[in-house]
N, C-alpha and C positions, 0 to 999 in steps of 0.2 A: 504494500500500500504506500502510495506517496501522494501528497497534496501539493500542487505546484502553482505558483502564480508567475505570469510573464508580462512585464510592463503594465502592471495593474494600476489604474488611476481611477479616482472617483471625485467628482465635484468640479464644476466648470469655473472659469474666471482666472484671474491673475494668480490667486493662491488656492489651488485645489486642495481638498482635505487630504487626499493621498495621491502620490504621483510616482510612477515608475517603480512599483514594488515588485521585486523579484525575490522569491523565496521558495524553499522546498521543505516540507515537513514529512518526515519518514514515519513508518509504522512504529508504534510503541513509544514515540517521543512524548515528553511532557514539556510544553512551551508556555512561558508566561509572556503576555503582552503588557508592557509598561509604558508610561509616559504621562504627561500632565493632562488635565481635563481638556478635551477638544483636540487632542493629538491624533484621533482617528482609530483608537484601539477597538472600540465596539463596532465601528464601521468596517474595519478590516475583518473582524470576526464574522460579521454578517455577509461580507463579500465571499469569504472562504466557505461559508455554509450555503452559498447560493441564495440567500434571502434577499440580498441586494444584487443588482446588475451593474457591473463596472461600466464606466464611461469609455474606458480604453483598456486593452489587455485582456487576459483570460485567466480563469481559474480551472485547473485540470485535476481530476481525481483518477489516478492510475492511467494517465494519458488521455482521458476523455474529458472534453470541456463540460463543465457543469451546465452551461447554457443550453446544451443539447440533451440533457438528461431530464426525464420527467421528475416532477417534484417528489412523488412518492418513492421513486428509485433513490433519489438523494437522501431522503429521510430514513431509508433503510440502512444507510451507511453513516450518516451524520446526525447526531442529536445535539440540540442547542438548549441550554438553560438560559432563558432570557431574563433580563432584569425585572420585567413586569409582565403581567398577563392581563388580557382584556377582562373586565368584570362580567361575570355570569351569575346573576342572582340565584341563590339556592343551590349552587353547585357544591357537592361535597368533595372532600379530599380524594376519596377513592375514585369518584367519577372523573375528576381532573386527571389523575395519574393514569387511569385507564385509557385516556385519549392518546397516550403514547403508544398504544398498541395498534393504532390505525394504519401506519405505514406498512406493517407486516401482515395485518389481517384483512385490511380492506373493509368496505361497508358491511358485507355479508358476514365476514368473520366477527366483526364487532357485535353484530346482532346475536351471534351464537354464543358470545361470552359475556352476557349481561350479568352473570353472577360473579364469583370471585375468581378472576383470571390469575393463574400462577405467577406470571411475570409481573403483573400489577402488584400482587401481594408481596412478592420479593422486593420490589422497589420500595414499597411502603415500609417493610421491615428494615431494610438497609438504612433508610433515612430516619428511623425511629418514629414513624408516623402511624403504626398499626393501631394504636389506641385512639388516634385522632381521625381514623379513616372515614368515619361517618359524620364528622363535624363539617358544617358549612364553612367554606373558605373565608367568608367575611368575618367569622368569629375568631379566626386565628391571629396570633401575634405576628409581627413582621418577620421574626426569625422562623416561626413555624411555616409561614407562607414561603419563605426562601427554601426551606427543606422540601416543601411540596413541589416547587418548581424543579428542584434537583431530581426528585422522584419521578416526575413526568418525563424528564430527559432519560433517566435510567431505564424506564419501562420500554423505551424504543428498542433496547438491546442492540444499538448501533456499535460499530467498532471505533468510531471517532466521536469524541465528546467535547463540545465547545461550551465553556462556562463564562458568562458575562457578569463579572463582579459577583461571584458566588458568596463572598463574605460580607456583602453590603447588608446593613440592618441587623447584623449579628453581633452579640457580645464576644469577647475574646475567646471564651471557652467554646462557644458554638462555632466560631471561625475555625479553630483548631480541629474540632470534631469533623467538620465538613471537609477540610483539606486532607485530614488523615484518611477519611473514608474514600475520597477520590483517589488518593495514592494507593490504597489497598485494592480498590476496584481496578485500577490501571494494571497493577501487578497480576491480579487474579484472572482478569479477562483479556489481557494483552491490549488494552485500549490505547489509542492515541488521544492525548488530552491537550487542548489549547485553552488557556485561561486568561481573561482580562483581570489584572490585579492592580490595586493601588498600593498595597503594602509591599515594599521592596524586600523586607525580611521574609515575608511569606513566599515571595517569588524565589528567593535564594534557597529556602529550606525545602520547599515542596515541588520544585520543578528542576529539570536538568538543563534547561535552555531558556535564556532570557532575550527577548527581542524588544528593543527600546525604539519607540517612534518619536520623531522630533521634526516639526515643521513639514509634515506630509511625507516624510521619507524614513527609511530605516537608519537610525543613528548608529546602532551597534547590535550585534547578534552573536551569541555564543554562550558558553557555560557561565553560570552566575559569577564565578571567581574572576572571569575575564571582563564581564560587562559591568558589574557593579563596582564602580571606582569613584574616587573624588571628582574626576573629570566628568563622569556621567551626572553626578549630583549637581555640578556647576552648570554644565552646558544644557542639559535637558530639563532639570528641575529648578534651576535658578537659586540654588542654595550652596553655601560653603559647608563642607562636612567631611567626615572621616569614615573610613571603612575598616572594620576590625574583623577578626575571625572569632566566631562563637566557640567558646571553650568546650561546650558539650556536644553540639551538633556539627561543628567544624565547617560551617558555611559562613560566607561573608555577611556582616551586619552593618547596615548603613546608619550613621549617626549624623543627622543634619544639625548644623550649629546655628547659622544665621542666614537670612535671605540676602541675596546679592543685589546691589544697586543696578540700575539700568546701565551705567557706565561699565561696571564690572562684567555684566553679562555680555556687552558688546565686545569686550576684550578677551573673553574666555574662548 
């Protein structure tokens, strides 16, 4: 399995949101997309998933352009955990998660599994939602809804998992639980995982490749130890800071110290 972009661009005008993105993601990789707000992380994720259509360039899955593949065929291979879901009054957690079965089962298959579908129940169990399965989504906390969105993606049983800010709205304990779960699933199922993250320390600890976006282009791409540097903090995130090695987990940890002035940014 490989997911490749060639000359990928999105957004018209003098300053497109993304321009000339060339990258390859191989089977089994865990990739973090990082950058400031508005740098195009979520947009790139949606382009890779075929949810958005590029203005230029192509996205190919195993050499086949996503633009030529039916939506259900893509969904059998790529599952996306979105930041939000459209409101559906009265929808329960189980009913939401069961929608993840549609790409593989189709409309008739969905009708045949109106009861407890095994893949749906497994996704609920993995995300700790079994006891909440019959609760209406509107009654859940923000963190519980986040886990429901993850369960929906897991129920697709795709081999590529895209996560758009999976730790948003979660306290630190639940952030770690979600990221540990994704890491375990990646190992057990041989998943390819691409995650949009704001927390650089999470990117360093839970992924093996960090891709930093800056001004519509790839600023740096490689192992966390190579990408997460004081230069990255300065040029991409606009802060002066330090990078140390965690004594327990042995991954780089970023320590931002002070925001840089406009003059300092122009000289970096």
